[in-house]
C-alpha positions in Angstrom: -2.5 -185.4 -57.3 -4.1 -182.6 -55.3 -7.2 -180.5 -55.7 -7.6 -177.2 -54.0 -10.9 -175.3 -53.6 -10.4 -171.7 -52.6 -13.0 -169.2 -51.5 -11.9 -165.6 -50.8 -14.3 -163.1 -49.2 -12.7 -159.6 -49.1 -13.6 -156.0 -48.6 -11.3 -154.0 -50.8 -11.1 -150.9 -52.9 -9.0 -152.5 -55.7 -10.2 -152.2 -59.3 -8.7 -155.4 -60.5 -6.8 -158.4 -59.1 -3.1 -158.0 -58.7 -1.6 -160.2 -61.4 1.7 -161.1 -59.7 0.6 -161.5 -56.1 -1.5 -164.6 -56.6 -2.3 -165.3 -53.0 -0.3 -168.4 -52.3 0.3 -167.4 -48.7 -2.3 -164.7 -48.1 -4.6 -163.0 -50.6 -1.8 -161.1 -52.3 1.5 -162.3 -51.0 3.2 -165.0 -53.0 5.5 -167.8 -52.0 9.3 -167.7 -52.1 9.5 -171.5 -52.3 9.1 -173.9 -55.2 6.8 -176.8 -56.0 8.1 -180.3 -56.6 9.7 -180.8 -60.1 7.0 -181.8 -62.6 4.2 -180.0 -60.7 1.4 -178.4 -62.8 -1.1 -176.1 -61.1 -4.3 -174.7 -62.7 -6.2 -171.9 -60.9 -9.6 -170.4 -61.8 -10.9 -167.5 -59.9 -14.2 -165.6 -60.3 -14.9 -162.5 -58.3 -17.8 -160.1 -57.9 -17.5 -156.7 -56.2 -19.7 -153.7 -55.3 -18.5 -150.2 -54.5 -19.5 -146.5 -54.6 -18.8 -144.1 -57.5 -18.5 -140.6 -55.9 -18.7 -139.0 -59.3 -21.9 -140.7 -60.4 -23.4 -140.9 -56.9 -24.2 -144.6 -57.5 -22.9 -148.1 -57.0 -20.2 -149.8 -59.1 -20.5 -153.4 -60.0 -17.4 -155.4 -60.9 -16.8 -158.9 -62.0 -13.5 -160.5 -63.0 -12.3 -163.9 -64.2 -8.7 -165.1 -63.6 -7.1 -168.1 -65.2 -3.6 -169.1 -64.2 -1.3 -172.0 -65.1 1.9 -172.8 -63.2 4.6 -175.4 -64.2 7.7 -176.4 -62.3 10.0 -178.3 -64.7 13.0 -178.3 -62.3 13.7 -177.9 -58.6 14.4 -174.2 -58.8 12.5 -173.0 -61.8 8.8 -172.2 -62.2 7.0 -170.8 -65.2 3.5 -169.2 -65.0 1.0 -167.6 -67.3 -2.5 -166.2 -66.9 -5.4 -164.2 -68.3 -7.4 -161.6 -66.5 -10.8 -160.4 -67.7 -12.5 -157.4 -65.9 -16.0 -156.0 -66.3 -17.0 -152.9 -64.5 -20.4 -151.6 -65.4 -20.1 -150.9 -69.1 -16.3 -151.1 -69.2 -14.4 -154.2 -70.3 -10.7 -155.0 -70.2 -8.3 -158.0 -70.2 -4.7 -158.7 -69.9 -2.2 -161.6 -70.3 0.8 -162.1 -68.1 3.8 -164.5 -68.1 6.6 -164.9 -65.6 9.5 -167.1 -64.5 10.4 -167.7 -60.9 14.1 -168.2 -60.0 15.8 -168.6 -56.6 18.0 -166.0 -54.9 18.5 -167.7 -51.6 17.3 -171.1 -50.3 17.8 -172.1 -46.7 15.8 -174.3 -44.3 14.0 -171.3 -42.7 14.5 -168.7 -45.3 13.4 -168.7 -49.0 14.0 -165.8 -51.4 13.0 -165.8 -55.1 12.7 -163.4 -58.0 10.2 -163.4 -60.9 10.6 -161.2 -64.0 7.1 -160.7 -65.5 5.7 -159.4 -68.8 2.1 -158.2 -69.0 0.1 -157.4 -72.1 -3.1 -155.2 -71.7 -6.0 -155.5 -74.1 -5.7 -151.7 -74.7 -2.4 -152.5 -76.4 0.0 -151.4 -73.7 2.7 -153.6 -72.4 4.7 -153.3 -69.2 7.4 -155.2 -67.3 7.7 -155.8 -63.6 9.8 -157.8 -61.2 8.3 -159.7 -58.3 10.5 -160.5 -55.2 9.1 -163.0 -52.7 10.6 -163.6 -49.2 9.5 -166.3 -46.8 10.9 -166.6 -43.2 10.0 -169.2 -40.5 10.9 -167.1 -37.4 9.6 -169.8 -34.9 9.5 -173.5 -35.2 9.0 -175.9 -32.3 8.5 -179.7 -32.5 4.8 -180.7 -32.2 3.7 -177.0 -32.4 2.2 -175.0 -35.3 4.8 -173.2 -37.5 4.8 -169.5 -38.1 5.6 -168.1 -41.6 6.3 -164.5 -42.4 6.0 -163.6 -46.1 6.9 -160.4 -48.0 6.1 -159.8 -51.7 7.4 -156.8 -53.6 6.4 -156.0 -57.1 8.2 -153.2 -58.8 8.2 -151.9 -62.4 6.9 -149.3 -64.8 3.3 -149.1 -66.1 2.0 -146.6 -68.6 5.2 -144.5 -68.1 4.8 -144.3 -64.4 6.6 -146.2 -61.6 4.7 -149.0 -59.9 5.5 -150.5 -56.4 3.2 -153.0 -54.8 3.8 -154.4 -51.3 2.2 -157.3 -49.5 3.1 -158.7 -46.1 1.5 -161.6 -44.4 1.9 -163.7 -41.2 0.7 -167.3 -41.2 0.4 -170.0 -38.6 0.6 -173.5 -40.2 -1.1 -176.4 -38.5 -2.3 -179.8 -39.7 -5.8 -178.6 -40.7 -6.0 -174.8 -40.3 -3.8 -171.9 -41.4 -5.0 -168.5 -40.1 -3.2 -165.5 -41.5 -3.2 -161.7 -41.5 -2.0 -159.5 -44.4 -1.3 -155.9 -45.2 -1.3 -154.7 -48.8 -0.7 -151.3 -50.5 0.4 -149.7 -53.8 2.8 -146.8 -54.2 2.5 -145.4 -57.8 4.5 -142.7 -59.4 7.3 -141.5 -57.1 6.8 -144.3 -54.6 5.7 -141.9 -51.9 3.6 -143.2 -49.0 1.6 -140.0 -49.2 0.3 -141.2 -52.7 -0.4 -144.8 -51.6 -3.6 -146.3 -52.7 -5.6 -149.6 -52.5 -4.3 -150.1 -49.0 -6.0 -152.8 -47.0 -5.7 -155.0 -43.9 -6.9 -158.6 -44.4 -7.4 -161.6 -42.2 -8.4 -165.1 -43.2 -8.4 -168.8 -42.4 -7.4 -171.7 -44.7 -8.7 -175.2 -44.0 -6.9 -178.2 -45.3 -8.5 -181.7 -45.7 -7.8 -184.6 -48.0 -6.0 -182.5 -50.6 -8.5 -179.6 -50.5 -7.8 -176.1 -49.4 -10.8 -174.0 -48.4 -10.1 -170.3 -47.6 -12.2 -167.5 -46.3 -11.4 -164.0 -45.1 -12.2 -160.3 -44.9 -10.2 -157.2 -45.8 -10.7 -153.7 -44.5 -9.8 -150.7 -46.7 -7.3 -148.3 -45.1 -7.6 -145.5 -47.7 -10.0 -142.6 -47.5 -13.6 -143.5 -48.4 -13.8 -141.0 -51.3 -10.9 -142.6 -53.2 -12.2 -146.2 -53.0 -13.7 -147.9 -56.0 -14.7 -151.3 -54.8 -15.8 -151.8 -51.1 -16.9 -155.4 -51.2 -15.3 -158.1 -53.3 -16.3 -161.8 -53.2 -14.0 -164.3 -54.9 -14.6 -168.0 -55.7 -11.6 -170.0 -56.8 -10.8 -173.5 -57.9 -7.3 -174.9 -58.1 -6.1 -178.2 -59.4 -2.6 -179.5 -59.3 -0.8 -182.7 -60.4 2.7 -184.0 -61.1 3.3 -185.0 -64.7 6.8 -186.3 -64.1 7.1 -190.0 -64.1 8.4 -191.2 -60.7 11.5 -193.2 -60.4 10.7 -196.9 -60.1 12.7 -200.1 -59.7 12.3 -203.9 -60.2 12.4 -206.3 -57.3 14.0 -209.7 -58.1 13.4 -212.5 -55.7 14.9 -215.9 -55.2 13.1 -218.2 -52.7 14.9 -221.2 -51.3 14.6 -223.7 -48.5 16.9 -222.6 -45.6 18.2 -226.2 -45.0 18.9 -227.5 -48.5 18.8 -224.3 -50.7 16.2 -225.9 -53.0 13.8 -223.6 -54.8 10.4 -223.0 -53.0 7.2 -221.8 -54.7 5.4 -219.3 -52.5 3.1 -216.2 -52.5 4.8 -212.8 -52.2 3.2 -209.7 -50.9 4.6 -206.1 -51.2 3.0 -203.4 -49.2 3.8 -199.6 -49.1 2.1 -196.3 -48.5 0.4 -196.3 -51.9 1.4 -199.7 -53.3 0.0 -203.1 -52.6 1.1 -206.0 -54.9 1.0 -209.7 -54.6 2.1 -212.5 -57.0 2.8 -216.2 -57.1 6.5 -217.0 -57.2 6.6 -220.3 -59.0 9.8 -222.2 -59.1 11.3 -219.9 -56.4 12.2 -217.1 -58.9 10.0 -214.1 -59.6 10.1 -210.3 -60.2 7.9 -207.3 -59.4 8.3 -204.4 -61.8 7.4 -200.7 -61.7 7.8 -200.2 -57.9 8.2 -196.5 -57.0 11.3 -195.8 -54.9 10.6 -195.9 -51.2 10.0 -198.1 -48.1 8.0 -201.3 -48.2 7.1 -204.4 -46.3 7.9 -207.7 -48.0 6.0 -210.7 -46.9 6.4 -214.3 -48.2 3.9 -217.1 -47.3 4.0 -220.8 -48.0 2.1 -223.7 -46.4 4.5 -225.7 -44.2 6.9 -222.7 -43.8 7.1 -219.9 -41.4 5.9 -216.5 -42.7 8.8 -214.4 -43.8 8.4 -210.6 -43.3 11.1 -207.8 -43.6 11.2 -204.1 -44.4 13.0 -203.1 -47.6 14.0 -199.9 -49.2 13.8 -199.7 -53.0 16.2 -197.0 -54.2 17.8 -198.6 -57.4 16.5 -199.7 -60.8 17.2 -203.3 -59.8 16.9 -204.7 -56.3 17.8 -208.4 -55.8 17.0 -210.4 -52.7 17.5 -214.0 -51.8 15.0 -215.2 -49.1 15.6 -218.4 -47.2 12.3 -219.9 -45.9 12.3 -222.0 -42.7 10.1 -225.1 -42.5 7.7 -225.6 -39.6 9.0 -228.6 -37.7 6.8 -231.0 -35.8 7.7 -231.7 -32.2 6.9 -234.9 -30.4 3.3 -235.0 -29.5 2.3 -233.1 -32.7 3.3 -229.6 -31.7 4.8 -227.5 -34.4 8.0 -225.5 -34.0 
């Protein structure tokens, strides 16, 4: 179970958040990889922005609320849905979106996925887009931070006009910090760079600690000042994720006997793993420990008059049987124990 707390501080000219580019890598570029099967992620983002209205010669105040839910039922399939609410001065709008992410190419250092998406606007208009996400690890050295290049392309048709959104980011992954830079732009209509809008350069830093992600950054608008709507946009986000799939587990069946005569021995059994610590009394030399998640453990058996028995074990089947032969502590001449 992980909890992610995300804070975005951006300077942008964008009227509303980009539905499909949900900022998994940067602010807008999404990830081409998949979460673990059974993963559920809930994201809540609240933003507040201020800009200049050249027609009214005044400031524009904008607030938006974004609620997203992601679910990964299988290794290479992810469903997502969300709601966006936007308030700009006296204007109100909202939209719902849903999408499904599928793999195109999956390699160790290259991930490519595609996400067909349907969006319903509160005004009654619907539109379809396709989101393509590419992730490349160009440089990876042992004991050094890892670079990741990410490219997101969202293409479709909105209100009878073509829509093309591009987001490129470069990240440097380390144990606690992930700095990144990102470039975003939109090409409406004929997809001409002369008609581009909402272009911006962003840079940010993500901090990881104990399951939390804290991110801050700044974006600089690249379009002409007179075509911008929002100059400053502050975003506060909370993300919560968990895995609802029941993990595979097995049962450990133990038989404890004396090494010399093979008679049953009652003893105390300890099982220790990364997230599991169990102990029980093995009366009569036979006992079982149930519901042990698959993985590596240390098995320890203690009995007065016998040497402590300790071995590593790997639980990978539904039933794991083990016969343990305990060795008595022998007394040497003079009272020394062997």
